[in-house]
SEZA-811234 format. One line per field, with one value per residue: residue number from 1; z negated, x negated, y of N, C-alpha, C in turn. Coordinates in Angstrom, 3 decimals. Each point is the difference from the previous one (the first is absolute). Example, Ala and Ser with C-alpha at 12.3 -4.5 7.8 and 13.67 -1.06 7.14 Angstrom:
REM residues 2
nr <- (1|2)
n_up <- (-7.800|0.720)
n_east <- (-13.190|0.350)
n_north <- (-5.690|1.050)
ca_up <- (0.000|-0.060)
ca_east <- (0.890|-0.820)
ca_north <- (1.190|1.190)
c_up <- (0.000|-0.730)
c_east <- (-0.900|0.770)
c_north <- (1.200|1.090)
//
This chain:
REM residues 192
nr <- (1|2|3|4|5|6|7|8|9|10|11|12|13|14|15|16|17|18|19|20|21|22|23|24|25|26|27|28|29|30|31|32|33|34|35|36|37|38|39|40|41|42|43|44|45|46|47|48|49|50|51|52|53|54|55|56|57|58|59|60|61|62|63|64|65|66|67|68|69|70|71|72|73|74|75|76|77|78|79|80|81|82|83|84|85|86|87|88|89|90|91|92|93|94|95|96|97|98|99|100|101|102|103|104|105|106|107|108|109|110|111|112|113|114|115|116|117|118|119|120|121|122|123|124|125|126|127|128|129|130|131|132|133|134|135|136|137|138|139|140|141|142|143|144|145|146|147|148|149|150|151|152|153|154|155|156|157|158|159|160|161|162|163|164|165|166|167|168|169|170|171|172|173|174|175|176|177|178|179|180|181|182|183|184|185|186|187|188|189|190|191|192)
n_up <- (-153.776|0.471|-0.384|0.500|-0.763|0.883|-0.959|0.911|0.291|0.908|0.869|-0.857|-1.416|0.737|0.899|-0.839|-0.500|1.420|0.238|-0.981|0.401|1.293|-0.120|-0.830|0.926|0.720|-1.391|0.444|-0.062|0.562|-0.634|0.839|-0.857|0.964|-0.852|1.133|-0.367|1.460|0.113|-1.542|0.469|1.281|-0.755|-1.048|1.079|0.609|-1.369|0.231|-0.470|-0.252|-0.239|-1.212|0.588|-0.446|-0.926|0.221|-1.501|0.676|0.844|0.693|-0.989|-0.586|-0.748|1.074|-0.360|0.170|-0.574|0.856|-1.029|0.504|-1.076|-0.439|0.393|-1.263|0.416|-0.015|0.716|-0.792|-0.254|1.102|-1.215|0.174|1.233|0.278|0.410|-0.490|0.806|-0.453|0.866|-0.677|0.175|0.949|-0.930|0.729|-0.898|-0.748|0.971|-0.013|-1.195|0.471|1.211|-0.798|-0.672|-0.007|-1.176|-0.072|0.047|-0.880|0.511|0.369|-1.657|-0.633|0.834|-0.238|-1.183|0.239|0.596|-1.236|-0.669|1.130|-1.009|-0.052|0.667|-0.624|0.856|-0.801|1.067|-0.657|1.498|0.407|0.880|0.956|-0.702|0.825|-1.040|-0.240|1.209|-0.002|-1.086|0.326|1.075|-0.681|-0.625|1.106|0.675|-1.049|0.573|0.166|-0.738|0.797|-1.224|1.365|-0.915|1.117|-0.619|0.208|0.883|0.387|-1.560|0.543|-0.730|-1.153|-0.378|-0.790|-1.206|0.722|0.145|-1.141|0.040|1.090|-0.713|-1.151|0.576|0.770|-1.244|-0.603|1.134|0.121|-1.106|0.791|-0.206|-0.234|0.478|-0.500|1.210|0.616|0.807|1.127|0.536|-1.243|-0.061|-0.522)
n_east <- (-63.331|-0.696|1.342|-0.492|0.928|-0.005|0.214|0.290|-0.166|-0.222|1.066|0.533|0.308|1.292|-1.000|-0.394|1.323|0.467|-1.097|0.286|1.273|-0.222|-0.728|0.948|1.008|-0.816|-0.015|0.046|-1.164|-0.015|0.858|-0.583|0.346|-0.313|0.582|-0.088|-0.194|-0.355|-0.704|-0.393|-0.151|-0.567|-0.607|-0.204|-0.383|-0.842|-0.125|-1.349|0.263|-0.889|-0.538|0.236|1.031|0.687|0.080|-1.449|0.321|1.096|-1.032|0.503|-0.131|0.637|-0.217|0.244|0.738|-1.331|0.242|-0.427|-0.693|0.607|-0.038|0.007|-1.170|0.511|1.229|-0.045|1.215|-0.697|-0.265|-1.145|-0.592|1.259|-0.344|0.742|0.671|1.059|0.259|1.076|0.202|1.179|0.843|-0.488|0.049|0.133|0.284|0.163|0.896|0.248|0.274|0.546|0.378|0.314|0.303|1.192|-0.636|1.035|0.609|0.388|0.929|-0.454|-0.530|0.957|0.655|-0.965|0.318|1.459|0.119|-0.847|0.483|0.793|0.798|0.891|0.322|1.367|0.264|0.982|-0.339|0.825|-0.374|0.908|-0.230|-1.060|-0.672|-0.735|-0.087|1.326|0.364|-0.552|0.533|0.944|-0.368|-0.214|1.114|0.662|-0.712|0.207|0.746|0.815|1.284|0.501|0.743|0.647|0.666|-0.210|1.127|0.369|0.700|-1.216|-0.202|0.465|-1.234|0.486|-1.242|-0.140|-0.052|0.977|0.478|-0.275|0.498|0.526|-0.143|0.639|0.871|0.074|0.043|0.762|0.446|-0.266|0.499|0.556|1.105|-0.020|0.786|0.830|-0.073|0.501|0.091|-0.211|1.541|-0.265|0.735|1.045)
n_north <- (35.095|1.280|0.855|0.859|0.536|0.981|0.986|0.632|1.458|-0.659|0.081|-0.732|0.751|-0.201|0.362|0.978|0.340|-0.153|0.769|0.754|-0.007|0.065|0.975|0.311|-0.151|0.767|0.476|1.155|-0.160|1.040|0.976|0.972|1.049|0.766|0.967|0.783|1.010|0.213|-0.906|0.269|1.274|-0.325|-0.825|0.994|0.875|-1.167|0.136|-0.092|-1.015|0.740|-0.800|0.083|-0.086|1.024|-0.921|0.221|0.128|0.200|0.496|-1.185|-0.468|0.903|-0.683|-0.801|1.232|0.110|0.734|0.849|0.738|0.901|0.627|-1.205|0.935|-0.355|0.024|-1.224|0.242|0.774|-1.237|-0.053|0.255|0.462|-0.213|1.219|-0.830|0.619|0.912|0.344|0.940|0.035|1.157|0.562|1.302|0.859|0.721|-0.967|-0.102|1.458|-0.086|-1.146|0.423|0.687|-1.242|0.708|0.231|0.473|-1.213|-0.864|0.160|0.967|-0.084|-0.638|0.394|1.098|-0.626|-0.495|1.079|0.487|-0.806|0.431|0.333|-0.805|1.131|0.008|0.566|0.176|0.681|0.897|0.112|0.917|0.722|-0.564|0.951|0.560|0.734|-0.481|0.287|1.024|0.421|-0.505|0.709|0.875|-0.137|-0.087|0.813|0.404|-0.876|1.419|-0.494|0.466|0.114|1.078|0.731|-0.975|-0.024|-1.214|-0.281|-0.657|0.030|1.181|0.727|-0.444|0.386|1.183|-0.784|-0.359|1.176|0.425|-0.987|0.392|0.965|-0.419|-0.940|0.777|0.908|-0.744|0.022|1.366|-0.392|-0.763|0.633|-1.385|0.453|-0.393|0.127|0.731|-1.000|0.881|-0.590|0.121|-0.974|0.815)
ca_up <- (0.604|-0.977|0.915|-0.529|0.562|-0.191|0.873|0.302|0.110|1.349|-0.392|0.475|-1.209|0.055|0.955|-1.090|-0.808|0.344|-0.084|-1.435|-0.192|0.658|-0.470|-1.151|0.175|1.009|-0.978|0.094|-1.147|-0.645|0.885|-0.495|0.644|-0.071|0.618|-0.139|-0.677|0.879|-0.003|-0.967|0.214|0.990|-0.435|-0.785|0.860|0.877|-1.042|-0.129|-1.274|0.020|-1.327|-0.586|0.291|-0.969|0.541|0.462|-0.851|0.533|1.297|-0.169|-0.053|-0.151|-0.893|0.816|1.019|-0.262|0.456|0.071|0.562|1.642|-0.517|-0.634|1.022|-0.579|0.030|0.612|1.220|0.617|0.297|0.696|-1.003|-0.932|0.870|0.399|1.160|1.014|-0.535|0.838|-0.493|0.341|1.471|0.187|0.651|0.841|-0.779|-0.286|1.425|0.354|-0.987|-0.010|1.314|-0.242|-1.028|-1.418|-1.118|-1.004|-0.965|0.094|0.839|1.056|0.018|0.326|1.793|0.188|-0.532|1.120|1.262|0.189|-0.383|1.070|-0.774|0.503|-0.136|0.957|-0.142|0.523|-0.107|0.006|0.409|1.317|1.125|-0.327|0.743|0.588|-0.868|-0.740|0.895|0.179|-1.521|-0.015|0.926|-0.643|-0.947|0.572|0.276|-1.386|-0.424|-0.864|0.989|0.115|0.188|-0.310|-0.775|0.867|-0.259|1.018|-0.088|0.550|-0.929|-0.382|-1.364|-0.531|-0.956|0.202|-0.391|0.959|1.252|-0.447|-0.226|1.290|-0.024|-1.268|0.431|0.949|-0.749|-0.581|1.200|0.195|-1.526|-0.023|-1.080|0.677|-0.712|0.952|0.588|1.289|0.928|1.068|0.555|-0.484|-0.363|-1.335)
ca_east <- (-0.114|0.098|0.527|0.616|0.894|0.189|1.459|-0.355|1.133|0.940|1.102|-0.265|-0.504|0.344|-0.902|-0.999|0.623|-0.095|-1.417|-0.449|0.702|-0.360|-1.570|0.089|0.767|-0.905|-1.152|-1.268|-0.775|-0.091|0.477|-0.141|1.272|-0.409|1.146|-0.120|1.123|1.120|0.619|0.999|1.172|0.714|0.471|1.180|1.021|0.676|0.878|-0.911|-0.677|-1.380|-0.881|-0.822|0.970|1.312|0.751|-0.980|-0.282|0.911|-0.609|-0.238|-1.845|-0.638|-1.012|-1.119|-0.545|-0.671|0.168|-1.089|0.483|-0.221|-0.885|-1.357|-0.898|-0.977|0.559|-0.596|0.148|-0.756|-1.341|0.076|-0.321|1.220|0.484|1.310|0.057|0.544|0.927|1.164|0.447|1.353|-0.317|-1.113|0.226|-0.706|-1.009|-0.657|-0.791|-0.968|-1.152|-0.784|-0.566|-1.319|-1.084|0.031|0.704|0.368|0.549|-0.318|0.609|-0.867|-1.279|0.372|0.187|-1.348|-0.887|0.436|-0.518|-1.471|-0.391|0.452|1.113|1.317|0.515|1.107|0.714|1.263|0.368|1.381|0.134|0.380|-1.212|-1.448|-0.631|-1.081|-0.794|0.291|-0.538|-1.545|-0.490|0.392|-0.865|-1.456|-0.009|-0.022|-1.356|-0.734|0.462|1.427|0.998|1.307|1.104|0.875|1.269|0.875|0.731|0.420|1.386|0.294|0.474|1.249|0.248|1.391|-0.012|-1.217|-0.854|-0.416|-0.811|-1.261|-0.453|-0.529|-1.597|-1.017|-0.370|-1.315|-1.151|-0.253|-0.642|-1.451|-0.684|-0.426|0.873|1.093|1.494|1.338|0.483|0.831|-0.562|0.649|0.153|0.110|1.195|-0.123)
ca_north <- (1.441|1.089|0.834|1.581|0.559|1.450|0.255|1.169|0.737|-0.453|-0.757|-1.279|-0.827|-1.361|-0.903|-0.127|-1.192|-1.251|-0.629|-0.483|-1.213|-1.017|-0.565|-0.869|-1.680|-0.748|-0.659|0.949|-0.141|1.108|1.105|1.313|0.761|1.662|0.629|1.600|0.822|0.187|-1.274|0.093|0.949|-0.682|-1.312|0.413|0.578|-1.007|-1.035|-1.128|0.013|-0.546|-0.211|1.510|1.187|-0.307|-1.056|-0.930|-1.337|-0.790|-0.218|-1.210|0.062|1.566|-0.282|-0.501|1.103|1.178|1.368|0.909|1.383|0.503|0.699|-0.619|-0.291|-1.041|-1.543|-1.303|0.181|1.020|-0.362|-1.180|-1.255|-0.357|-1.115|-0.183|-0.614|0.655|1.118|0.336|1.197|-0.078|0.567|0.687|1.049|0.573|0.572|-1.039|-0.624|0.996|-0.108|-0.968|0.306|1.292|-0.287|0.522|-1.084|1.131|-0.832|-1.421|-0.407|0.296|-0.497|-1.468|0.276|0.145|-1.212|-0.868|0.353|-0.150|-1.509|-1.128|-0.762|0.363|0.896|-0.027|1.395|-0.024|1.355|0.089|1.471|-0.105|-0.421|0.286|0.886|-0.427|-0.033|-1.018|-1.169|-0.020|-0.482|-1.495|-0.614|0.040|-1.063|-1.342|-0.117|-0.376|-1.337|-0.227|-0.445|0.755|-0.876|0.522|-0.692|-0.173|-1.141|-0.794|-0.239|-1.378|-0.685|0.629|0.506|0.285|1.230|0.729|-0.558|-1.174|0.744|0.229|-1.299|-0.492|0.546|-0.356|-1.186|0.396|0.517|-1.318|-0.895|0.472|-0.206|-1.368|-0.820|-0.738|-0.084|-0.545|1.113|0.187|-0.327|0.173|-1.148|-1.093|-0.182|-0.303)
c_up <- (-1.069|0.983|-0.522|1.020|-0.299|0.628|0.006|0.213|1.057|-0.576|0.346|-1.265|-0.015|0.456|-1.220|-1.057|0.666|0.292|-1.366|-0.524|0.667|-0.533|-1.377|0.103|0.657|-0.698|0.164|-1.312|-0.860|1.045|-1.091|0.809|-0.480|0.773|-0.207|-0.602|0.713|0.435|-0.746|-0.001|1.071|-0.419|-0.783|0.616|0.666|-0.857|0.087|-1.459|0.202|-1.390|-0.327|-0.136|-0.874|0.555|0.544|-0.368|0.313|1.236|-0.082|0.094|-0.207|-1.032|0.727|1.077|-0.672|0.238|-0.100|0.179|1.347|-0.500|-0.327|0.838|-0.735|-0.143|0.889|1.711|0.539|0.253|0.612|-0.523|-0.737|0.949|0.143|1.478|1.266|-0.634|1.084|-0.498|0.686|-0.719|0.048|0.915|1.034|-0.573|-0.588|1.384|0.353|-0.790|0.018|1.193|-0.300|-0.943|-1.377|-1.201|-1.084|-1.093|0.096|1.208|1.384|-0.073|0.319|1.170|0.381|-0.151|0.914|1.186|0.005|-0.322|0.924|-0.495|0.954|-0.516|0.727|-0.272|0.756|0.132|0.389|0.527|1.419|0.426|-0.621|1.016|0.474|-1.162|-0.881|0.863|0.056|-1.387|-0.031|0.894|-0.652|-1.157|0.461|0.449|-1.086|-0.574|-0.992|1.008|-0.068|0.479|-0.572|-0.606|1.169|0.067|1.086|-0.301|0.648|-0.852|-0.223|-1.458|-0.220|-1.273|0.215|-0.534|1.135|1.241|-0.670|-0.284|1.450|0.104|-0.976|0.651|0.941|-0.724|-0.563|1.065|0.246|-1.300|0.381|-1.113|0.780|-0.992|1.146|0.589|1.319|1.123|1.432|0.705|-1.042|-0.802|-1.679|-0.228)
c_east <- (0.499|0.296|0.462|1.116|0.085|1.482|-0.281|1.516|0.943|1.298|0.013|-0.494|0.561|-0.792|-1.009|0.513|0.067|-1.317|-0.356|0.832|-0.535|-1.624|0.347|0.586|-1.298|-1.191|-1.343|-0.649|0.025|0.552|-0.047|0.898|-0.525|1.459|-0.461|1.045|1.203|0.575|0.884|1.344|0.890|0.595|1.384|1.191|0.685|0.538|-0.749|-0.911|-1.372|-0.715|-0.642|1.052|1.083|0.884|-0.619|-0.418|0.869|-0.143|-0.562|-1.824|-0.648|-1.290|-1.318|-0.628|-1.087|0.409|-0.987|0.580|-0.634|-1.637|-1.149|-0.803|-1.232|0.632|-0.548|0.245|-0.936|-1.432|0.120|-0.286|0.922|0.609|1.392|0.024|0.692|1.085|1.049|0.435|1.319|0.956|-1.385|0.374|-1.028|-1.166|-1.139|-0.907|-1.045|-1.161|-0.710|-0.807|-1.242|-0.947|0.214|0.651|0.136|0.793|-0.278|0.708|-0.915|-1.427|0.212|0.029|-1.375|-0.900|0.238|-0.818|-1.448|-0.267|0.651|1.146|1.284|0.695|1.361|0.575|1.502|0.736|1.624|0.384|0.492|0.562|-1.065|-0.589|-1.411|-1.066|0.072|-0.598|-1.649|-0.313|0.321|-0.964|-1.489|-0.042|0.163|-1.452|-0.920|0.557|1.162|0.845|0.892|1.363|1.223|1.407|1.060|0.804|0.338|1.496|0.463|0.759|1.391|0.473|1.278|0.027|-1.352|-1.117|-0.585|-0.717|-1.316|-0.861|-0.795|-1.398|-0.797|-0.300|-1.434|-1.036|-0.565|-0.822|-1.305|-0.868|-0.445|0.895|1.258|1.350|1.054|0.527|0.806|-1.070|0.843|-0.244|0.055|1.431|-0.017|0.675)
c_north <- (0.950|1.023|1.447|0.480|1.327|0.548|1.876|0.693|-0.113|-0.643|-1.527|-1.180|-1.459|-0.860|-0.601|-1.003|-1.188|-0.743|-0.354|-1.296|-1.274|-0.436|-0.445|-1.029|-0.820|-0.692|0.763|0.001|1.512|0.978|1.156|1.219|1.408|0.736|1.374|0.709|0.412|-1.472|-0.621|0.640|-0.619|-1.192|0.085|0.576|-0.969|-0.999|-1.284|0.036|-1.030|-0.502|1.174|1.049|-0.279|-1.177|-1.142|-1.126|-1.229|-0.686|-1.436|-0.471|1.216|-0.510|-0.475|1.111|0.853|1.398|0.816|1.593|0.506|1.047|-0.413|-1.004|-1.072|-1.187|-0.817|0.435|1.016|-0.519|-1.590|-1.148|-0.516|-1.228|-0.274|-0.560|0.820|1.215|0.298|1.492|-0.024|0.606|0.795|1.222|0.454|0.789|-0.908|-0.604|0.938|0.139|-1.294|-0.141|0.980|-0.585|0.717|-0.954|1.147|-0.843|-1.480|-0.447|0.242|-0.621|-1.590|-0.298|-0.035|-1.031|-1.072|0.003|-0.385|-1.074|-0.820|-0.550|0.353|1.287|0.119|1.496|0.070|1.352|-0.120|1.525|0.035|1.419|0.155|1.101|-0.450|0.090|-1.108|-1.570|-0.073|-0.520|-1.473|-0.725|-0.025|-1.030|-1.444|-0.316|-0.288|-0.969|-0.255|-0.771|0.978|-0.734|0.881|-0.469|0.221|-1.396|-0.672|-0.485|-1.529|-0.927|0.195|0.344|0.677|1.017|0.715|-0.845|-1.280|0.852|0.297|-1.376|-0.202|0.767|-0.364|-1.523|0.339|0.145|-1.346|-0.838|0.525|0.053|-1.574|-0.680|-0.588|-0.059|-0.376|1.541|-0.189|-0.423|-0.033|-1.500|-1.185|-0.227|-0.696|-1.472)
//
């Protein structure tokens, strides 16, 4: 499986970090990463180190992640012939949601997401915003109707997480499930 991960300027870069780590641990064939300029700023503010950022060379498996520049519309994710199987935008800002719903492809994140939709491939959007305005809800509905999976960064607490990372993991596990990647995870009612 070939999976693109995009990070935009919404809060919640820890979710992106968890998804990248899990994809690498899950033996995904190819992992691509696109980080918007505001996504990089928010990740740095939140103290999250991503591959390609300062200190990112120490990210476990960083050498297996192919980094794309957000302004490079000649990069492979911009074309349906590149055969990326799925894309996760995590966290997904409401600005990105609005541009995707309107069909605007001003950068590689937006173009790659547009490619996923037009090719009928899996696109998972992980908005981390609250409350949602009627405009947000309509844009998310438009994208769901176009085939995107809307998976809000709404953690669960059934597993009684004891750290911020464990809380984030409840969302990243749901993302991996929607990608069809079978990894050990918390299951309601299952005794350890």
